[in-house]
C-alpha positions as CSV (number, residue, x, y, z in Angstrom):
1,M,23.6,-5.2,11.2
2,G,23.8,-3.4,7.9
3,I,23.4,-6.6,5.8
4,I,22.0,-5.9,2.3
5,K,21.2,-9.4,1.1
6,P,20.9,-12.5,3.4
7,L,23.2,-15.4,2.9
8,K,22.0,-18.8,2.0
9,N,20.4,-20.4,5.1
10,E,20.1,-17.0,6.7
11,A,16.8,-15.3,7.6
12,Y,16.5,-11.5,7.7
13,I,14.1,-9.8,10.1
14,L,12.9,-6.3,9.1
15,L,11.0,-3.8,11.2
16,K,8.9,-2.4,8.4
17,K,7.0,-4.2,5.6
18,R,8.7,-3.7,2.2
19,N,8.2,-4.9,-1.3
20,I,10.8,-7.6,-1.2
21,K,9.9,-10.9,-2.8
22,S,12.1,-13.4,-0.9
23,P,11.2,-16.2,1.5
24,H,14.2,-15.2,3.6
25,Y,12.7,-12.0,4.8
26,Y,10.4,-11.7,7.8
27,Y,8.6,-8.7,9.1
28,I,7.7,-7.9,12.7
29,S,5.8,-4.7,12.0
30,K,3.8,-3.3,9.2
31,N,4.9,0.3,9.7
32,K,7.9,0.3,12.1
33,N,5.7,0.3,15.1
34,L,7.9,-0.8,18.1
35,H,4.9,-2.0,20.1
36,E,3.9,-4.3,17.3
37,A,7.5,-5.4,16.7
38,A,8.0,-6.3,20.4
39,K,4.7,-8.3,20.3
40,N,5.7,-10.2,17.2
41,L,9.4,-10.8,17.8
42,Y,9.5,-14.2,19.5
43,S,6.8,-15.7,17.3
44,C,8.9,-14.6,14.3
45,L,12.0,-16.1,15.8
46,R,10.2,-19.4,16.4
47,K,8.9,-19.5,12.8
48,I,12.5,-18.9,11.5
49,K,13.8,-21.7,13.8
50,N,11.1,-24.1,12.6
51,K,12.1,-23.4,9.0
52,G,15.6,-24.5,9.7
53,Y,17.6,-21.4,9.1
54,K,21.2,-21.5,10.5
55,S,21.4,-17.7,11.3
56,V,19.3,-14.6,11.6
57,A,20.2,-11.0,10.6
58,I,18.1,-8.3,12.1
59,E,17.5,-4.7,10.9
60,K,18.8,-2.1,13.3
61,V,16.3,-1.3,16.0
62,P,16.4,2.3,17.4
63,N,17.8,2.1,21.0
64,I,15.2,4.5,22.4
65,G,12.0,3.8,24.4
66,L,10.7,0.3,23.6
67,G,13.6,-0.2,21.2
68,K,15.8,-0.7,24.3
69,S,13.7,-3.7,25.4
70,I,13.7,-5.2,21.9
71,N,17.5,-4.9,21.7
72,D,17.8,-6.5,25.1
73,R,15.6,-9.4,24.0
74,L,17.6,-9.8,20.8
75,N,20.8,-9.7,22.8
76,R,19.6,-12.4,25.2
77,A,18.3,-14.6,22.3
78,S,21.7,-14.3,20.5
79,K,23.3,-16.2,23.4
80,F,21.6,-19.5,22.5
């Protein structure tokens, strides 16, 4: 967490769409909507895996409400 710029062969997942022109950045929500982020998380991770990235950095997800579930999913996914 807290990464400013991804490393080579690293994808970066953001919660909110921004004006960043880089193929390394992926967005799971247009406006930081946690329901939309939860829905899009695994498809985004599959897309990143298929592109051959070696690691993934993820923007901090608030650990309240649905954010707890998203963090749990990310924690489980990080074990593979």
